[in-house]
C-alpha positions in Angstrom: 0.0 0.0 0.0 2.9 2.3 0.8 4.4 1.8 -2.7 1.1 2.6 -4.4 0.8 5.9 -2.4 4.4 6.9 -3.4 3.8 5.9 -7.0 0.5 7.9 -7.1 2.3 10.9 -5.6 5.1 10.7 -8.2 2.6 10.5 -11.0 0.7 13.6 -9.7 4.0 15.6 -9.5 5.0 14.6 -13.0 1.5 15.5 -14.3 1.7 18.9 -12.6 5.2 19.6 -13.9 4.2 18.7 -17.5 1.0 20.7 -17.5 2.9 23.8 -16.2 5.6 23.3 -18.8 2.9 23.0 -21.6 1.1 26.2 -20.5 4.4 28.1 -20.4 5.1 27.0 -24.0 1.6 28.0 -25.0 2.1 31.5 -23.5 5.4 31.9 -25.3 3.7 31.0 -28.7 1.0 33.6 -28.0 3.5 36.3 -27.1 5.1 36.3 -30.5 2.7 35.4 -33.3 4.4 34.2 -36.5 2.8 35.5 -39.7 3.9 35.8 -43.3 3.5 39.6 -43.1 5.9 39.8 -40.2 8.5 37.7 -41.9 8.2 39.7 -45.2 8.8 43.0 -43.3 12.2 41.6 -42.1 13.3 40.6 -45.6 16.5 42.2 -47.0 16.9 43.1 -50.6 19.6 41.0 -52.3 21.7 42.2 -55.2 24.3 40.6 -57.5 27.9 41.8 -58.0 28.3 43.0 -61.6 31.7 41.2 -61.9 31.4 37.8 -60.2 27.6 37.6 -59.8 27.8 36.8 -56.1 24.6 37.6 -54.3 24.8 39.8 -51.2 22.6 42.0 -49.1 22.1 45.5 -50.4 23.3 47.1 -47.2 26.7 45.3 -47.6 27.1 46.0 -51.4 29.3 48.8 -52.8 27.4 51.0 -55.2 29.0 51.9 -58.5 27.9 53.7 -61.7 27.2 50.3 -63.4 25.6 48.6 -60.5 26.5 46.9 -57.2 29.8 45.2 -56.3 30.9 42.8 -53.6 34.3 44.5 -53.1 36.3 47.6 -53.9 38.5 45.4 -56.2 35.6 44.4 -58.3 34.3 48.0 -58.5 37.8 49.0 -59.7 38.0 46.1 -62.1 34.7 47.2 -63.7 36.1 50.7 -64.2 34.0 52.6 -61.7 
């Protein structure tokens, strides 16, 4: 009888722990909804280097008169 009581107590503790953990995960999901619009707003424009065609973010590209470049050497090589 003693073992059944201990086993029952352990099962109740595990059940309470899992339900608290699940509700915390549900609250975290509700706190930051994931939508396509939110992910589209975070998108960065990508451009290709005019010399080597490597794609890189616009904020990291070097602007030249003929387009965008991945490095100063490629901008000089193109004659900008």
